[in-house]
C-alpha positions in Angstrom: 13.4 -36.8 -0.9 13.1 -38.8 2.0 11.9 -37.9 5.9 10.6 -39.1 8.7 7.5 -37.9 10.7 5.1 -38.1 13.9 1.9 -40.2 12.7 -0.1 -38.3 14.9 1.2 -35.0 15.0 1.4 -35.7 11.2 -2.2 -36.6 10.9 -3.4 -34.1 13.3 -2.2 -30.8 11.0 -3.5 -32.8 7.7 -7.1 -33.1 9.0 -6.9 -29.1 10.4 -5.6 -27.7 7.4 -7.5 -30.0 5.0 -10.8 -28.6 6.6 -10.3 -25.8 4.1 -10.8 -27.5 0.6 -13.7 -28.0 -1.0 -15.5 -31.1 -2.3 -15.9 -29.1 -6.1 -12.6 -27.5 -6.7 -12.4 -25.6 -9.8 -8.8 -27.0 -10.2 -8.3 -30.9 -9.5 -4.6 -29.3 -8.1 -6.8 -28.4 -5.2 -7.7 -32.4 -4.2 -4.1 -32.3 -2.8 -2.3 -30.9 0.1 0.9 -29.2 -0.9 4.5 -30.4 0.9 7.4 -28.3 1.0 10.1 -30.2 2.4 13.3 -27.4 3.8 15.9 -28.8 6.3 13.7 -30.0 8.8 10.7 -28.4 8.2 7.9 -29.3 6.4 5.2 -26.9 5.3 2.1 -28.1 4.6 -0.4 -26.2 2.0 -3.9 -26.7 1.2 -6.8 -24.2 -0.3 -10.2 -23.7 -1.9 -8.6 -21.0 -4.0 -10.2 -18.3 -1.9 -8.9 -19.6 1.2 -5.2 -21.0 1.9 -3.9 -22.6 5.1 -0.5 -23.4 6.0 1.4 -25.3 9.2 4.7 -26.9 9.7 5.9 -29.5 11.1 9.4 -31.1 12.3 10.8 -34.0 10.6 14.1 -35.9 10.9 16.3 -37.5 9.3 15.9 -35.5 6.3 17.7 -36.1 2.8 17.0 -34.0 -0.3 14.5 -31.0 -0.5 11.6 -30.1 -2.9 7.7 -29.8 -3.0 5.2 -32.7 -4.1 1.5 -32.7 -3.8 -0.8 -35.5 -2.4 -4.5 -35.8 -2.8 -5.7 -35.1 0.8 -8.7 -37.8 1.4 -6.4 -40.8 0.5 -3.2 -39.5 2.6 -5.6 -38.9 5.6 -7.7 -41.9 5.5 -4.2 -44.2 5.4 -2.4 -42.1 7.9 -5.6 -41.9 10.7 -5.5 -45.4 10.8 -1.7 -45.7 11.6 -0.8 -45.6 15.7 1.8 -43.3 16.9 4.9 -44.1 15.4 7.6 -42.8 13.2 7.0 -42.9 9.4 9.2 -42.5 6.4 7.7 -41.0 3.4 10.5 -41.6 0.1 9.3 -39.2 -2.5 10.9 -39.8 -6.3 10.7 -36.2 -7.7 10.7 -37.4 -11.3 7.9 -39.9 -11.1 5.8 -38.1 -8.2 5.8 -41.9 -6.7 5.5 -41.1 -2.9 6.2 -44.3 -0.6 5.1 -44.4 2.9 7.0 -47.2 5.8 5.5 -47.7 8.9 6.7 -50.2 11.4 4.1 -52.9 10.0 3.8 -52.0 6.7 4.1 -50.0 3.9 1.8 -48.0 1.2 2.4 -46.1 -2.0 0.8 -43.3 -3.7 1.1 -41.1 -6.7 1.6 -37.5 -6.4 0.9 -34.2 -8.3 3.0 -32.2 -9.9 3.7 -29.0 -7.0 3.9 -26.2 -9.7 0.1 -26.4 -10.9 -0.8 -25.4 -7.1 -1.8 -22.0 -6.8 -0.1 -20.1 -3.9 -0.8 -16.9 -2.2 0.5 -13.5 -3.3 1.5 -11.4 -0.5 -0.3 -8.2 -1.6 -1.0 -6.7 1.8 1.9 -3.9 0.9 0.5 -0.5 2.1 -2.4 -2.4 4.1 -3.4 -2.1 8.1 -2.2 -4.1 10.8 -3.5 -5.3 14.4 -2.1 -7.7 16.9 -4.7 -9.3 19.2 -4.6 -12.2 22.2 -6.0 -15.8 20.5 -8.3 -15.5 23.2 -9.7 -12.2 22.0 -10.4 -13.4 18.5 -11.8 -16.7 19.7 -14.2 -14.4 22.1 -15.2 -12.2 19.3 -15.7 -14.8 16.7 -17.6 -16.9 18.9 -20.5 -14.0 20.2 -20.6 -13.1 16.1 -20.4 -16.0 13.5 -23.6 -17.6 14.9 -25.8 -14.2 13.1 -24.1 -13.8 9.7 -26.2 -14.2 6.8 -26.4 -16.6 3.5 -27.8 -14.2 1.3 -26.5 -14.4 -2.4 -27.9 -10.6 -3.3 -25.8 -9.0 0.0 -22.6 -10.6 -0.1 -21.7 -8.1 3.0 -24.2 -9.9 5.4 -21.9 -13.0 4.9 -19.3 -12.2 7.1 -18.0 -10.6 10.2 -17.4 -7.2 10.0 -13.8 -5.8 11.6 -14.6 -1.9 12.3 -10.9 -1.1 13.9 -10.9 2.3 15.9 -7.8 4.1 18.0 -10.5 3.8 20.9 -11.6 0.1 20.4 -12.4 -2.5 17.8 -16.0 -3.3 16.7 -16.7 -7.3 15.7 -20.3 -7.4 14.0 -22.6 -9.8 12.7 -26.2 -9.6 10.9 -28.4 -11.8 8.6 -31.0 -9.3 8.8 -33.4 -10.9 12.1 -30.5 -10.7 14.3 -27.5 -8.3 15.0 -24.7 -9.0 17.2 -21.9 -5.7 18.1 -19.3 -7.1 20.4 -16.4 -4.2 21.1 -13.1 -4.9 22.4 -12.2 -2.1 24.3 -8.6 -3.3 25.2 -7.9 -4.1 21.2 -7.3 -1.1 19.4 -6.0 0.2 15.9 -3.7 3.1 14.9 -5.8 4.3 12.6 -9.6 3.8 11.8 -10.1 0.8 8.8 -12.2 -2.0 8.6 -12.6 -5.4 6.4 -15.3 -7.9 6.1 -13.9 -11.4 7.1 -15.9 -14.5 5.1 -17.3 -16.9 7.0 -15.2 -20.3 6.0 -12.2 -18.7 6.8 -13.5 -17.8 10.3 -14.9 -21.0 11.0 -11.3 -22.4 9.8 -9.8 -19.6 12.7 -12.8 -20.4 15.7 -11.3 -24.2 14.8 -7.5 -23.7 15.1 -7.8 -20.9 17.7 -8.3 -23.2 20.8 -5.1 -25.0 20.5 -3.2 -21.8 19.8 -1.3 -19.7 22.7 -0.1 -16.2 21.9 -0.8 -13.3 19.9 -2.2 -13.5 16.4 -1.2 -10.8 13.9 -3.9 -9.5 11.3 -2.7 -7.9 8.0 -5.4 -6.5 5.7 -5.6 -4.5 2.5 -8.8 -3.8 0.9 -9.3 -6.8 -0.8 -7.2 -9.6 0.9 -6.3 -10.5 4.6 -3.5 -12.8 6.3 -4.0 -14.4 10.2 -1.4 -15.5 11.7 -0.7 -17.5 14.9 2.0 -19.6 16.4 1.5 -22.5 14.0 -0.6 -21.8 11.2 -1.7 -18.8 8.4 -4.3 -18.2 6.7 -4.5 -16.5 4.0 -8.1 -15.1 2.2 -10.1 -13.1 0.1 -12.4 -10.4 2.0 -16.0 -9.6 1.3 -15.8 -6.5 -0.9 -18.3 -3.6 -0.3 -19.8 -1.4 2.6 -20.8 -3.0 5.5 -24.6 -1.7 6.7 -24.6 1.2 9.2 -25.1 -1.5 12.6 -25.1 1.6 14.9 -28.7 3.3 13.2 -30.5 0.0 13.9 -29.8 -0.2 17.5 -32.6 0.9 19.6 -31.6 3.8 22.1 -34.6 4.8 23.8 -36.1 1.4 25.3 -38.4 2.6 28.2 -39.9 -1.2 29.1 -36.3 -2.8 30.9 -36.7 -6.4 32.1 -33.4 -8.7 33.7 -34.2 -12.5 34.0 -32.1 -15.5 34.8 -31.0 -16.8 31.3 -30.7 -20.4 31.7 -34.0 -20.3 33.1 -35.7 -18.3 30.4 -33.8 -21.2 28.1 -35.3 -24.0 29.9 -39.0 -22.7 29.5 -38.3 -21.3 26.1 -37.3 -24.8 25.2 -40.3 -26.5 26.8 -42.7 -23.8 25.0 -41.4 -23.9 21.7 -42.4 -27.6 21.2 -46.3 -26.0 20.8 -45.2 -23.4 18.4 -45.6 -23.4 14.9 -43.8 -25.2 12.5 -44.2 -22.5 10.0 -43.5 -19.5 12.0 -41.9 -20.9 15.6 -43.8 -17.8 17.2 -43.1 -17.1 20.9 -45.1 -14.8 22.6 -43.4 -12.7 25.5 -45.9 -11.1 27.9 -44.1 -8.7 30.8 -46.4 -8.1 33.7 -45.4 -7.1 37.1 -42.2 -8.9 38.2 -43.2 -11.7 35.4 -42.2 -12.7 32.3 -44.9 -15.3 30.7 -43.8 -17.0 27.7 -46.1 -19.1 25.2 -46.9 -20.7 22.1 -49.4 -21.8 19.9 -50.4 -24.0 17.3 -53.9 -23.0 15.6 -53.7 -25.7 12.9 -53.6 -28.7 15.4 -55.0 -27.4 18.2 -51.9 -27.1 20.8 -50.1 -24.6 23.1 -48.3 -24.0 26.0 -47.5 -21.2 28.6 -45.3 -20.9 31.4 -43.9 -18.1 33.6 -40.4 -17.4 35.1 -39.4 -15.1 37.6 -37.8 -11.4 36.5 -37.3 -7.5 37.6 -39.8 -5.9 35.9 -42.2 -3.1 37.0 -43.0 -1.3 34.1 -46.4 -1.0 31.8 -47.8 -4.5 31.0 -46.9 -5.6 27.2 -46.7 -8.3 25.1 -43.9 -9.0 21.9 -43.3 -11.9 19.8 -39.9 -13.3 18.8 -39.1 -16.5 16.3 -37.9 -19.2 19.3 -34.7 -20.9 17.5 -33.4 -17.1 16.8 -34.2 -16.4 20.3 -32.9 -19.2 21.5 -29.4 -18.3 19.5 -29.2 -15.2 20.6 -29.7 -16.5 24.5 -26.9 -19.2 23.9 -24.2 -16.8 23.1 -24.4 -14.9 26.0 -22.5 -16.3 28.5 -23.5 -14.1 31.8 -26.1 -15.5 34.6 -28.4 -12.5 34.0 -29.5 -10.2 30.8 -31.4 -7.5 30.4 -34.3 -7.1 28.1 -34.6 -3.8 26.4 -38.3 -3.1 24.5 -39.9 -0.3 23.2 -42.7 -1.1 21.0 -44.0 -4.7 19.6 -43.4 -3.5 16.4 -39.5 -2.6 16.8 -35.9 -4.6 17.7 -35.4 -6.1 21.1 -32.1 -5.7 22.4 -30.8 -8.1 24.5 -27.3 -7.8 26.5 -25.5 -9.0 29.6 -26.6 -7.7 32.9 -23.2 -6.9 33.7 -20.6 -6.5 31.0 -17.3 -8.5 30.8 -14.3 -6.6 31.8 -13.1 -5.1 28.5 -16.2 -6.3 26.5 -19.5 -4.2 25.5 -21.8 -6.7 23.9 -25.2 -6.3 22.3 -27.8 -8.5 20.4 -30.6 -7.0 18.7 -33.2 -9.2 17.4 -36.1 -8.7 15.3 -39.7 -8.7 16.3 -42.8 -10.9 14.6 -46.4 -10.1 14.3 -48.5 -11.0 16.9 -52.0 -12.4 15.6 -54.8 -10.4 18.4 
């Protein structure tokens, strides 16, 4: 078997799909990438047994067809040092010997038996399907993935929840401290359905989407999902179980409402957070007449800081505490210039949202408060 391929395009594809591989694979063959040559198309597959990613690349001067597998680290480390040029692969399908020729030299590799490689089974028959633009899917993942958990006791919280209805689609993530509810008003399903996408395939999709254009098709059943782009396909096992009722934890009656410039708030938080207690990271927010006072202190080291910024607020003075890093995470994932902070009392979650929602979007973020010391 023989073919020629562009070194740069080949290496880019290898690096993109190899991100799925685990450092500790249950099967040794999963350290390799599976190649399948058919005509002028070379299919490339990588997997960690839970998630499988496949892409294709056009090749030239083909002779023969078939499958072979090569250790991904060895192959990538070899090819990435080759400047842009055609490289030639010659594979002995009987001995699994692989020879790679390029302008100034060659190297030899030993492949593995491709028959040992686990391939995805298409078991989405009778399942659901949705289509959305690559931009919409990227926005949904970018807005929510930071709020996912790493909780062995509650695996349902370790992914992004897609709640699809004929009216709109809602994307949710929460770790128990913060919650994001992102509605795409222009993305609708044929019927009501839902699934929980694990964090790892979500991160893979996030890395691939900026290079993709056009629509993305997601087909899913109770246990598996397949996400098809123009150049890649990702198949993964879904997180099973029921996602918590996210709407029930979002406060709806918030009498205290403040509007503030997001970037000014972020800058203030970064300065004041330096003086917060390392153990709690507690930041205190004090709302007064058109002023937001941000303060922190570390009693153990006798350090403190306080800073005030202008805002729109004419309600009763009140104070509330938040975890500084969590609050910064939330603010960094809202793109608008001004944000609204809606509060009920110091013991209930704070609601943060854009002062003006983007067209076709409805974004709400929730942050649980911390107890303030008198």
